[in-house]
PDB file of the backbone (N, CA, C, O) and the ligand in Angstrom, with CONECT records:
HET     ZN  A 101       1
ATOM      1  N   MET A   1       1.406 -13.143  -8.793  1.00  0.00           N
ATOM      2  CA  MET A   1       0.519 -12.495  -7.825  1.00  0.00           C
ATOM      3  C   MET A   1      -0.916 -12.535  -8.316  1.00  0.00           C
ATOM      4  O   MET A   1      -1.191 -12.332  -9.498  1.00  0.00           O
ATOM      5  N   ILE A   2      -1.810 -12.797  -7.404  1.00  0.00           N
ATOM      6  CA  ILE A   2      -3.221 -12.867  -7.772  1.00  0.00           C
ATOM      7  C   ILE A   2      -3.927 -11.578  -7.369  1.00  0.00           C
ATOM      8  O   ILE A   2      -3.917 -11.190  -6.201  1.00  0.00           O
ATOM      9  N   THR A   3      -4.528 -10.932  -8.335  1.00  0.00           N
ATOM     10  CA  THR A   3      -5.266  -9.708  -8.021  1.00  0.00           C
ATOM     11  C   THR A   3      -6.747  -9.954  -8.244  1.00  0.00           C
ATOM     12  O   THR A   3      -7.125 -10.625  -9.205  1.00  0.00           O
ATOM     13  N   PRO A   4      -7.588  -9.422  -7.374  1.00  0.00           N
ATOM     14  CA  PRO A   4      -9.029  -9.566  -7.592  1.00  0.00           C
ATOM     15  C   PRO A   4      -9.428  -8.825  -8.868  1.00  0.00           C
ATOM     16  O   PRO A   4      -8.887  -7.761  -9.171  1.00  0.00           O
ATOM     17  N   ASP A   5     -10.373  -9.390  -9.607  1.00  0.00           N
ATOM     18  CA  ASP A   5     -10.704  -8.752 -10.878  1.00  0.00           C
ATOM     19  C   ASP A   5     -11.668  -7.587 -10.699  1.00  0.00           C
ATOM     20  O   ASP A   5     -12.823  -7.636 -11.122  1.00  0.00           O
ATOM     21  N   ALA A   6     -11.167  -6.557 -10.069  1.00  0.00           N
ATOM     22  CA  ALA A   6     -11.917  -5.314  -9.924  1.00  0.00           C
ATOM     23  C   ALA A   6     -11.971  -4.619 -11.281  1.00  0.00           C
ATOM     24  O   ALA A   6     -11.010  -4.686 -12.048  1.00  0.00           O
ATOM     25  N   PRO A   7     -13.084  -3.952 -11.585  1.00  0.00           N
ATOM     26  CA  PRO A   7     -13.171  -3.274 -12.887  1.00  0.00           C
ATOM     27  C   PRO A   7     -12.101  -2.202 -13.023  1.00  0.00           C
ATOM     28  O   PRO A   7     -11.900  -1.384 -12.126  1.00  0.00           O
ATOM     29  N   GLY A   8     -11.424  -2.222 -14.154  1.00  0.00           N
ATOM     30  CA  GLY A   8     -10.420  -1.198 -14.416  1.00  0.00           C
ATOM     31  C   GLY A   8      -9.104  -1.402 -13.696  1.00  0.00           C
ATOM     32  O   GLY A   8      -8.210  -0.561 -13.795  1.00  0.00           O
ATOM     33  N   ALA A   9      -8.968  -2.502 -12.973  1.00  0.00           N
ATOM     34  CA  ALA A   9      -7.703  -2.746 -12.284  1.00  0.00           C
ATOM     35  C   ALA A   9      -6.606  -3.042 -13.293  1.00  0.00           C
ATOM     36  O   ALA A   9      -6.788  -3.867 -14.188  1.00  0.00           O
ATOM     37  N   PRO A  10      -5.480  -2.381 -13.154  1.00  0.00           N
ATOM     38  CA  PRO A  10      -4.393  -2.627 -14.098  1.00  0.00           C
ATOM     39  C   PRO A  10      -3.754  -3.984 -13.851  1.00  0.00           C
ATOM     40  O   PRO A  10      -3.804  -4.503 -12.737  1.00  0.00           O
ATOM     41  N   ASP A  11      -3.157  -4.555 -14.880  1.00  0.00           N
ATOM     42  CA  ASP A  11      -2.501  -5.846 -14.730  1.00  0.00           C
ATOM     43  C   ASP A  11      -1.281  -5.731 -13.828  1.00  0.00           C
ATOM     44  O   ASP A  11      -0.990  -6.608 -13.015  1.00  0.00           O
ATOM     45  N   VAL A  12      -0.584  -4.620 -14.001  1.00  0.00           N
ATOM     46  CA  VAL A  12       0.612  -4.396 -13.197  1.00  0.00           C
ATOM     47  C   VAL A  12       0.262  -3.411 -12.090  1.00  0.00           C
ATOM     48  O   VAL A  12      -0.241  -2.322 -12.365  1.00  0.00           O
ATOM     49  N   PRO A  13       0.522  -3.785 -10.842  1.00  0.00           N
ATOM     50  CA  PRO A  13       0.234  -2.834  -9.764  1.00  0.00           C
ATOM     51  C   PRO A  13       1.110  -1.594  -9.895  1.00  0.00           C
ATOM     52  O   PRO A  13       2.323  -1.687 -10.084  1.00  0.00           O
ATOM     53  N   THR A  14       0.478  -0.450  -9.791  1.00  0.00           N
ATOM     54  CA  THR A  14       1.237   0.788  -9.945  1.00  0.00           C
ATOM     55  C   THR A  14       1.308   1.542  -8.627  1.00  0.00           C
ATOM     56  O   THR A  14       0.531   1.304  -7.702  1.00  0.00           O
ATOM     57  N   CYS A  15       2.249   2.444  -8.574  1.00  0.00           N
ATOM     58  CA  CYS A  15       2.529   3.282  -7.412  1.00  0.00           C
ATOM     59  C   CYS A  15       1.293   4.094  -7.003  1.00  0.00           C
ATOM     60  O   CYS A  15       0.557   4.583  -7.859  1.00  0.00           O
ATOM     61  N   SER A  16       1.074   4.232  -5.699  1.00  0.00           N
ATOM     62  CA  SER A  16      -0.074   4.986  -5.192  1.00  0.00           C
ATOM     63  C   SER A  16       0.176   6.490  -5.115  1.00  0.00           C
ATOM     64  O   SER A  16      -0.747   7.256  -4.839  1.00  0.00           O
ATOM     65  N   ALA A  17       1.399   6.913  -5.354  1.00  0.00           N
ATOM     66  CA  ALA A  17       1.705   8.345  -5.298  1.00  0.00           C
ATOM     67  C   ALA A  17       0.922   9.074  -6.385  1.00  0.00           C
ATOM     68  O   ALA A  17       0.723   8.557  -7.484  1.00  0.00           O
ATOM     69  N   LYS A  18       0.487  10.276  -6.054  1.00  0.00           N
ATOM     70  CA  LYS A  18      -0.341  11.050  -6.964  1.00  0.00           C
ATOM     71  C   LYS A  18       0.370  11.282  -8.296  1.00  0.00           C
ATOM     72  O   LYS A  18       1.484  11.804  -8.335  1.00  0.00           O
ATOM     73  N   GLY A  19      -0.287  10.891  -9.377  1.00  0.00           N
ATOM     74  CA  GLY A  19       0.257  11.146 -10.705  1.00  0.00           C
ATOM     75  C   GLY A  19       1.344  10.191 -11.148  1.00  0.00           C
ATOM     76  O   GLY A  19       1.835  10.294 -12.272  1.00  0.00           O
ATOM     77  N   CYS A  20       1.730   9.264 -10.289  1.00  0.00           N
ATOM     78  CA  CYS A  20       2.812   8.341 -10.638  1.00  0.00           C
ATOM     79  C   CYS A  20       2.229   7.088 -11.278  1.00  0.00           C
ATOM     80  O   CYS A  20       1.299   6.480 -10.749  1.00  0.00           O
ATOM     81  N   ARG A  21       2.794   6.709 -12.429  1.00  0.00           N
ATOM     82  CA  ARG A  21       2.313   5.521 -13.130  1.00  0.00           C
ATOM     83  C   ARG A  21       3.358   4.413 -13.111  1.00  0.00           C
ATOM     84  O   ARG A  21       3.242   3.425 -13.836  1.00  0.00           O
ATOM     85  N   ALA A  22       4.373   4.585 -12.281  1.00  0.00           N
ATOM     86  CA  ALA A  22       5.453   3.599 -12.246  1.00  0.00           C
ATOM     87  C   ALA A  22       4.972   2.305 -11.594  1.00  0.00           C
ATOM     88  O   ALA A  22       4.061   2.308 -10.765  1.00  0.00           O
ATOM     89  N   ALA A  23       5.591   1.226 -11.978  1.00  0.00           N
ATOM     90  CA  ALA A  23       5.251  -0.067 -11.379  1.00  0.00           C
ATOM     91  C   ALA A  23       5.635  -0.063  -9.911  1.00  0.00           C
ATOM     92  O   ALA A  23       6.703   0.420  -9.536  1.00  0.00           O
ATOM     93  N   ALA A  24       4.750  -0.607  -9.086  1.00  0.00           N
ATOM     94  CA  ALA A  24       5.002  -0.642  -7.651  1.00  0.00           C
ATOM     95  C   ALA A  24       6.039  -1.699  -7.309  1.00  0.00           C
ATOM     96  O   ALA A  24       6.074  -2.777  -7.903  1.00  0.00           O
ATOM     97  N   VAL A  25       6.869  -1.374  -6.353  1.00  0.00           N
ATOM     98  CA  VAL A  25       7.898  -2.293  -5.891  1.00  0.00           C
ATOM     99  C   VAL A  25       7.699  -2.612  -4.414  1.00  0.00           C
ATOM    100  O   VAL A  25       8.112  -3.663  -3.925  1.00  0.00           O
ATOM    101  N   TRP A  26       7.055  -1.679  -3.719  1.00  0.00           N
ATOM    102  CA  TRP A  26       6.890  -1.800  -2.268  1.00  0.00           C
ATOM    103  C   TRP A  26       5.430  -1.727  -1.878  1.00  0.00           C
ATOM    104  O   TRP A  26       4.618  -1.084  -2.544  1.00  0.00           O
ATOM    105  N   VAL A  27       5.117  -2.394  -0.796  1.00  0.00           N
ATOM    106  CA  VAL A  27       3.795  -2.292  -0.196  1.00  0.00           C
ATOM    107  C   VAL A  27       3.951  -1.621   1.164  1.00  0.00           C
ATOM    108  O   VAL A  27       4.724  -2.072   2.009  1.00  0.00           O
ATOM    109  N   LEU A  28       3.214  -0.548   1.359  1.00  0.00           N
ATOM    110  CA  LEU A  28       3.213   0.135   2.647  1.00  0.00           C
ATOM    111  C   LEU A  28       1.915  -0.219   3.358  1.00  0.00           C
ATOM    112  O   LEU A  28       0.827   0.128   2.899  1.00  0.00           O
ATOM    113  N   ALA A  29       2.041  -0.902   4.464  1.00  0.00           N
ATOM    114  CA  ALA A  29       0.861  -1.281   5.235  1.00  0.00           C
ATOM    115  C   ALA A  29       0.657  -0.253   6.332  1.00  0.00           C
ATOM    116  O   ALA A  29       1.587   0.078   7.067  1.00  0.00           O
ATOM    117  N   TRP A  30      -0.576   0.254   6.438  1.00  0.00           N
ATOM    118  CA  TRP A  30      -0.822   1.300   7.419  1.00  0.00           C
ATOM    119  C   TRP A  30      -2.189   1.147   8.045  1.00  0.00           C
ATOM    120  O   TRP A  30      -3.035   0.379   7.586  1.00  0.00           O
ATOM    121  N   ASN A  31      -2.371   1.903   9.105  1.00  0.00           N
ATOM    122  CA  ASN A  31      -3.590   1.810   9.891  1.00  0.00           C
ATOM    123  C   ASN A  31      -3.826   3.158  10.561  1.00  0.00           C
ATOM    124  O   ASN A  31      -2.933   3.702  11.211  1.00  0.00           O
ATOM    125  N   ASN A  32      -5.009   3.679  10.402  1.00  0.00           N
ATOM    126  CA  ASN A  32      -5.396   4.896  11.099  1.00  0.00           C
ATOM    127  C   ASN A  32      -6.229   4.509  12.311  1.00  0.00           C
ATOM    128  O   ASN A  32      -7.389   4.120  12.173  1.00  0.00           O
ATOM    129  N   PRO A  33      -5.639   4.615  13.502  1.00  0.00           N
ATOM    130  CA  PRO A  33      -6.337   4.128  14.711  1.00  0.00           C
ATOM    131  C   PRO A  33      -7.671   4.823  14.969  1.00  0.00           C
ATOM    132  O   PRO A  33      -8.515   4.296  15.694  1.00  0.00           O
ATOM    133  N   LYS A  34      -7.865   5.995  14.383  1.00  0.00           N
ATOM    134  CA  LYS A  34      -9.148   6.684  14.561  1.00  0.00           C
ATOM    135  C   LYS A  34     -10.249   6.094  13.686  1.00  0.00           C
ATOM    136  O   LYS A  34     -11.434   6.218  13.998  1.00  0.00           O
ATOM    137  N   LEU A  35      -9.855   5.459  12.603  1.00  0.00           N
ATOM    138  CA  LEU A  35     -10.828   4.918  11.656  1.00  0.00           C
ATOM    139  C   LEU A  35     -10.872   3.404  11.616  1.00  0.00           C
ATOM    140  O   LEU A  35     -11.900   2.809  11.291  1.00  0.00           O
ATOM    141  N   HIS A  36      -9.744   2.783  11.949  1.00  0.00           N
ATOM    142  CA  HIS A  36      -9.624   1.350  11.734  1.00  0.00           C
ATOM    143  C   HIS A  36      -9.369   0.603  13.042  1.00  0.00           C
ATOM    144  O   HIS A  36      -8.759   1.133  13.971  1.00  0.00           O
ATOM    145  N   THR A  37      -9.839  -0.608  13.089  1.00  0.00           N
ATOM    146  CA  THR A  37      -9.487  -1.469  14.209  1.00  0.00           C
ATOM    147  C   THR A  37      -7.996  -1.792  14.100  1.00  0.00           C
ATOM    148  O   THR A  37      -7.435  -1.773  13.004  1.00  0.00           O
ATOM    149  N   PRO A  38      -7.349  -2.091  15.240  1.00  0.00           N
ATOM    150  CA  PRO A  38      -5.885  -2.220  15.252  1.00  0.00           C
ATOM    151  C   PRO A  38      -5.333  -3.256  14.285  1.00  0.00           C
ATOM    152  O   PRO A  38      -4.226  -3.089  13.773  1.00  0.00           O
ATOM    153  N   GLU A  39      -6.081  -4.322  14.025  1.00  0.00           N
ATOM    154  CA  GLU A  39      -5.554  -5.377  13.159  1.00  0.00           C
ATOM    155  C   GLU A  39      -5.816  -5.103  11.682  1.00  0.00           C
ATOM    156  O   GLU A  39      -5.311  -5.815  10.814  1.00  0.00           O
ATOM    157  N   ARG A  40      -6.595  -4.084  11.404  1.00  0.00           N
ATOM    158  CA  ARG A  40      -6.910  -3.728  10.022  1.00  0.00           C
ATOM    159  C   ARG A  40      -5.682  -3.131   9.346  1.00  0.00           C
ATOM    160  O   ARG A  40      -4.932  -2.380   9.970  1.00  0.00           O
ATOM    161  N   ARG A  41      -5.474  -3.461   8.075  1.00  0.00           N
ATOM    162  CA  ARG A  41      -4.367  -2.888   7.325  1.00  0.00           C
ATOM    163  C   ARG A  41      -4.850  -2.307   6.014  1.00  0.00           C
ATOM    164  O   ARG A  41      -5.466  -2.997   5.202  1.00  0.00           O
ATOM    165  N   LYS A  42      -4.565  -1.032   5.816  1.00  0.00           N
ATOM    166  CA  LYS A  42      -4.732  -0.431   4.507  1.00  0.00           C
ATOM    167  C   LYS A  42      -3.383  -0.543   3.817  1.00  0.00           C
ATOM    168  O   LYS A  42      -2.344  -0.575   4.476  1.00  0.00           O
ATOM    169  N   THR A  43      -3.397  -0.602   2.503  1.00  0.00           N
ATOM    170  CA  THR A  43      -2.110  -0.699   1.827  1.00  0.00           C
ATOM    171  C   THR A  43      -1.982   0.337   0.725  1.00  0.00           C
ATOM    172  O   THR A  43      -2.933   0.617  -0.004  1.00  0.00           O
ATOM    173  N   TRP A  44      -0.810   0.886   0.623  1.00  0.00           N
ATOM    174  CA  TRP A  44      -0.429   1.733  -0.489  1.00  0.00           C
ATOM    175  C   TRP A  44       0.697   1.037  -1.202  1.00  0.00           C
ATOM    176  O   TRP A  44       1.507   0.338  -0.593  1.00  0.00           O
ATOM    177  N   LEU A  45       0.738   1.235  -2.499  1.00  0.00           N
ATOM    178  CA  LEU A  45       1.831   0.683  -3.277  1.00  0.00           C
ATOM    179  C   LEU A  45       2.779   1.809  -3.637  1.00  0.00           C
ATOM    180  O   LEU A  45       2.354   2.940  -3.872  1.00  0.00           O
ATOM    181  N   ALA A  46       4.045   1.503  -3.678  1.00  0.00           N
ATOM    182  CA  ALA A  46       5.023   2.541  -3.980  1.00  0.00           C
ATOM    183  C   ALA A  46       6.100   2.027  -4.921  1.00  0.00           C
ATOM    184  O   ALA A  46       6.542   0.883  -4.821  1.00  0.00           O
ATOM    185  N   CYS A  47       6.511   2.895  -5.834  1.00  0.00           N
ATOM    186  CA  CYS A  47       7.676   2.589  -6.658  1.00  0.00           C
ATOM    187  C   CYS A  47       8.922   2.922  -5.828  1.00  0.00           C
ATOM    188  O   CYS A  47       8.825   3.457  -4.723  1.00  0.00           O
ATOM    189  N   GLU A  48      10.065   2.600  -6.372  1.00  0.00           N
ATOM    190  CA  GLU A  48      11.324   2.856  -5.664  1.00  0.00           C
ATOM    191  C   GLU A  48      11.443   4.334  -5.295  1.00  0.00           C
ATOM    192  O   GLU A  48      11.893   4.683  -4.203  1.00  0.00           O
ATOM    193  N   GLU A  49      11.036   5.182  -6.216  1.00  0.00           N
ATOM    194  CA  GLU A  49      11.195   6.621  -6.026  1.00  0.00           C
ATOM    195  C   GLU A  49      10.301   7.174  -4.912  1.00  0.00           C
ATOM    196  O   GLU A  49      10.711   8.072  -4.176  1.00  0.00           O
ATOM    197  N   HIS A  50       9.093   6.646  -4.789  1.00  0.00           N
ATOM    198  CA  HIS A  50       8.139   7.230  -3.851  1.00  0.00           C
ATOM    199  C   HIS A  50       8.025   6.503  -2.520  1.00  0.00           C
ATOM    200  O   HIS A  50       7.247   6.901  -1.652  1.00  0.00           O
ATOM    201  N   ARG A  51       8.791   5.449  -2.362  1.00  0.00           N
ATOM    202  CA  ARG A  51       8.704   4.699  -1.102  1.00  0.00           C
ATOM    203  C   ARG A  51       8.989   5.614   0.089  1.00  0.00           C
ATOM    204  O   ARG A  51       8.248   5.621   1.072  1.00  0.00           O
ATOM    205  N   GLU A  52      10.060   6.377  -0.013  1.00  0.00           N
ATOM    206  CA  GLU A  52      10.440   7.265   1.075  1.00  0.00           C
ATOM    207  C   GLU A  52       9.367   8.317   1.341  1.00  0.00           C
ATOM    208  O   GLU A  52       8.982   8.560   2.485  1.00  0.00           O
ATOM    209  N   HIS A  53       8.899   8.928   0.273  1.00  0.00           N
ATOM    210  CA  HIS A  53       7.896   9.987   0.379  1.00  0.00           C
ATOM    211  C   HIS A  53       6.615   9.479   1.039  1.00  0.00           C
ATOM    212  O   HIS A  53       6.102  10.099   1.970  1.00  0.00           O
ATOM    213  N   LEU A  54       6.114   8.371   0.561  1.00  0.00           N
ATOM    214  CA  LEU A  54       4.868   7.830   1.109  1.00  0.00           C
ATOM    215  C   LEU A  54       5.072   7.304   2.531  1.00  0.00           C
ATOM    216  O   LEU A  54       4.183   7.431   3.373  1.00  0.00           O
ATOM    217  N   SER A  55       6.222   6.723   2.794  1.00  0.00           N
ATOM    218  CA  SER A  55       6.520   6.232   4.141  1.00  0.00           C
ATOM    219  C   SER A  55       6.533   7.385   5.130  1.00  0.00           C
ATOM    220  O   SER A  55       6.021   7.272   6.244  1.00  0.00           O
ATOM    221  N   GLN A  56       7.121   8.487   4.710  1.00  0.00           N
ATOM    222  CA  GLN A  56       7.178   9.648   5.594  1.00  0.00           C
ATOM    223  C   GLN A  56       5.798  10.216   5.841  1.00  0.00           C
ATOM    224  O   GLN A  56       5.451  10.579   6.965  1.00  0.00           O
ATOM    225  N   PHE A  57       5.014  10.288   4.777  1.00  0.00           N
ATOM    226  CA  PHE A  57       3.655  10.808   4.883  1.00  0.00           C
ATOM    227  C   PHE A  57       2.876  10.034   5.949  1.00  0.00           C
ATOM    228  O   PHE A  57       2.211  10.627   6.798  1.00  0.00           O
ATOM    229  N   LEU A  58       2.968   8.726   5.895  1.00  0.00           N
ATOM    230  CA  LEU A  58       2.269   7.883   6.868  1.00  0.00           C
ATOM    231  C   LEU A  58       2.992   7.883   8.208  1.00  0.00           C
ATOM    232  O   LEU A  58       2.364   7.836   9.266  1.00  0.00           O
ATOM    233  N   GLY A  59       4.315   7.937   8.152  1.00  0.00           N
ATOM    234  CA  GLY A  59       5.117   7.864   9.363  1.00  0.00           C
ATOM    235  C   GLY A  59       4.883   9.035  10.303  1.00  0.00           C
ATOM    236  O   GLY A  59       4.765   8.845  11.513  1.00  0.00           O
ATOM    237  N   VAL A  60       4.814  10.254   9.754  1.00  0.00           N
ATOM    238  CA  VAL A  60       4.634  11.426  10.619  1.00  0.00           C
ATOM    239  C   VAL A  60       3.272  11.416  11.297  1.00  0.00           C
ATOM    240  O   VAL A  60       3.092  12.021  12.354  1.00  0.00           O
ATOM    241  N   ARG A  61       2.317  10.729  10.688  1.00  0.00           N
ATOM    242  CA  ARG A  61       0.983  10.627  11.291  1.00  0.00           C
ATOM    243  C   ARG A  61       0.871   9.431  12.236  1.00  0.00           C
ATOM    244  O   ARG A  61      -0.143   9.243  12.907  1.00  0.00           O
ATOM    245  N   GLY A  62       1.930   8.632  12.273  1.00  0.00           N
ATOM    246  CA  GLY A  62       1.912   7.459  13.134  1.00  0.00           C
ATOM    247  C   GLY A  62       1.079   6.317  12.566  1.00  0.00           C
ATOM    248  O   GLY A  62       0.662   5.420  13.300  1.00  0.00           O
ATOM    249  N   PHE A  63       0.836   6.351  11.252  1.00  0.00           N
ATOM    250  CA  PHE A  63      -0.030   5.340  10.633  1.00  0.00           C
ATOM    251  C   PHE A  63       0.760   4.147  10.093  1.00  0.00           C
ATOM    252  O   PHE A  63       0.229   3.044   9.972  1.00  0.00           O
ATOM    253  N   LEU A  64       2.015   4.379   9.774  1.00  0.00           N
ATOM    254  CA  LEU A  64       2.784   3.348   9.069  1.00  0.00           C
ATOM    255  C   LEU A  64       3.087   2.157   9.956  1.00  0.00           C
ATOM    256  O   LEU A  64       3.603   2.305  11.064  1.00  0.00           O
ATOM    257  N   LYS A  65       2.759   0.972   9.455  1.00  0.00           N
ATOM    258  CA  LYS A  65       2.987  -0.248  10.223  1.00  0.00           C
ATOM    259  C   LYS A  65       4.122  -1.068   9.651  1.00  0.00           C
ATOM    260  O   LYS A  65       4.917  -1.646  10.391  1.00  0.00           O
ATOM    261  N   ASP A  66       4.197  -1.117   8.332  1.00  0.00           N
ATOM    262  CA  ASP A  66       5.124  -2.029   7.713  1.00  0.00           C
ATOM    263  C   ASP A  66       5.418  -1.619   6.275  1.00  0.00           C
ATOM    264  O   ASP A  66       4.550  -1.098   5.575  1.00  0.00           O
ATOM    265  N   VAL A  67       6.649  -1.860   5.847  1.00  0.00           N
ATOM    266  CA  VAL A  67       7.004  -1.690   4.447  1.00  0.00           C
ATOM    267  C   VAL A  67       7.581  -3.010   3.978  1.00  0.00           C
ATOM    268  O   VAL A  67       8.580  -3.489   4.514  1.00  0.00           O
ATOM    269  N   VAL A  68       6.946  -3.594   2.975  1.00  0.00           N
ATOM    270  CA  VAL A  68       7.313  -4.930   2.531  1.00  0.00           C
ATOM    271  C   VAL A  68       7.499  -4.917   1.021  1.00  0.00           C
ATOM    272  O   VAL A  68       6.759  -4.238   0.309  1.00  0.00           O
ATOM    273  N   ALA A  69       8.470  -5.653   0.537  1.00  0.00           N
ATOM    274  CA  ALA A  69       8.646  -5.788  -0.907  1.00  0.00           C
ATOM    275  C   ALA A  69       7.385  -6.409  -1.501  1.00  0.00           C
ATOM    276  O   ALA A  69       6.800  -7.325  -0.921  1.00  0.00           O
ATOM    277  N   LEU A  70       6.974  -5.901  -2.661  1.00  0.00           N
ATOM    278  CA  LEU A  70       5.719  -6.343  -3.265  1.00  0.00           C
ATOM    279  C   LEU A  70       5.646  -7.861  -3.417  1.00  0.00           C
ATOM    280  O   LEU A  70       4.608  -8.474  -3.166  1.00  0.00           O
ATOM    281  N   GLY A  71       6.757  -8.451  -3.827  1.00  0.00           N
ATOM    282  CA  GLY A  71       6.792  -9.897  -4.025  1.00  0.00           C
ATOM    283  C   GLY A  71       6.627 -10.696  -2.750  1.00  0.00           C
ATOM    284  O   GLY A  71       6.287 -11.878  -2.789  1.00  0.00           O
ATOM    285  N   GLU A  72       6.867 -10.054  -1.621  1.00  0.00           N
ATOM    286  CA  GLU A  72       6.791 -10.769  -0.344  1.00  0.00           C
ATOM    287  C   GLU A  72       5.514 -10.458   0.418  1.00  0.00           C
ATOM    288  O   GLU A  72       5.248 -11.024   1.478  1.00  0.00           O
ATOM    289  N   TRP A  73       4.723  -9.537  -0.149  1.00  0.00           N
ATOM    290  CA  TRP A  73       3.522  -9.102   0.559  1.00  0.00           C
ATOM    291  C   TRP A  73       2.436 -10.164   0.499  1.00  0.00           C
ATOM    292  O   TRP A  73       2.117 -10.687  -0.569  1.00  0.00           O
ATOM    293  N   VAL A  74       1.886 -10.468   1.638  1.00  0.00           N
ATOM    294  CA  VAL A  74       0.722 -11.342   1.712  1.00  0.00           C
ATOM    295  C   VAL A  74      -0.412 -10.502   2.267  1.00  0.00           C
ATOM    296  O   VAL A  74      -0.349 -10.014   3.396  1.00  0.00           O
ATOM    297  N   GLN A  75      -1.449 -10.340   1.461  1.00  0.00           N
ATOM    298  CA  GLN A  75      -2.586  -9.529   1.872  1.00  0.00           C
ATOM    299  C   GLN A  75      -3.302 -10.165   3.055  1.00  0.00           C
ATOM    300  O   GLN A  75      -3.829 -11.271   2.931  1.00  0.00           O
ATOM    301  N   PRO A  76      -3.331  -9.488   4.200  1.00  0.00           N
ATOM    302  CA  PRO A  76      -4.033 -10.074   5.340  1.00  0.00           C
ATOM    303  C   PRO A  76      -5.533 -10.087   5.071  1.00  0.00           C
ATOM    304  O   PRO A  76      -6.056  -9.249   4.336  1.00  0.00           O
ATOM    305  N   GLU A  77      -6.195 -11.028   5.665  1.00  0.00           N
ATOM    306  CA  GLU A  77      -7.630 -11.131   5.477  1.00  0.00           C
ATOM    307  C   GLU A  77      -8.333  -9.888   6.027  1.00  0.00           C
ATOM    308  O   GLU A  77      -7.975  -9.383   7.091  1.00  0.00           O
ATOM    309  N   GLY A  78      -9.324  -9.409   5.302  1.00  0.00           N
ATOM    310  CA  GLY A  78     -10.111  -8.285   5.776  1.00  0.00           C
ATOM    311  C   GLY A  78      -9.500  -6.928   5.488  1.00  0.00           C
ATOM    312  O   GLY A  78     -10.102  -5.903   5.808  1.00  0.00           O
ATOM    313  N   SER A  79      -8.326  -6.900   4.895  1.00  0.00           N
ATOM    314  CA  SER A  79      -7.736  -5.609   4.561  1.00  0.00           C
ATOM    315  C   SER A  79      -8.109  -5.221   3.141  1.00  0.00           C
ATOM    316  O   SER A  79      -8.560  -6.054   2.356  1.00  0.00           O
ATOM    317  N   GLU A  80      -7.922  -3.981   2.827  1.00  0.00           N
ATOM    318  CA  GLU A  80      -8.295  -3.524   1.498  1.00  0.00           C
ATOM    319  C   GLU A  80      -7.235  -2.600   0.926  1.00  0.00           C
ATOM    320  O   GLU A  80      -6.448  -1.993   1.652  1.00  0.00           O
ATOM    321  N   ARG A  81      -7.240  -2.513  -0.367  1.00  0.00           N
ATOM    322  CA  ARG A  81      -6.253  -1.698  -1.056  1.00  0.00           C
ATOM    323  C   ARG A  81      -6.927  -0.436  -1.591  1.00  0.00           C
ATOM    324  O   ARG A  81      -8.084  -0.456  -2.011  1.00  0.00           O
ATOM    325  N   ARG A  82      -6.186   0.635  -1.564  1.00  0.00           N
ATOM    326  CA  ARG A  82      -6.716   1.851  -2.174  1.00  0.00           C
ATOM    327  C   ARG A  82      -5.624   2.569  -2.955  1.00  0.00           C
ATOM    328  O   ARG A  82      -5.876   3.620  -3.544  1.00  0.00           O
TER     329      ARG A  82
HETATM  330 ZN    ZN A 101       5.888   6.423  -7.699  1.00  0.00          ZN2+
END
């Protein structure tokens, strides 16, 4: 996987859950229609343990678009990671 050389970016992508340092296994693609154009995708990374938790967090808000295995994720153009 190719990661942009952002300062301080870890070599191994880690889970986006608060306080979790586990290696990410899943990519959660989401979009907030109030802030983002429909084709825009924000992504969160999740370990096995937090996939459900983060999916629900986004799901109840209607933001969740897709959950993809990290190895299969292709970053769409114009999207950003946080
Ligand atoms: Zn986690």
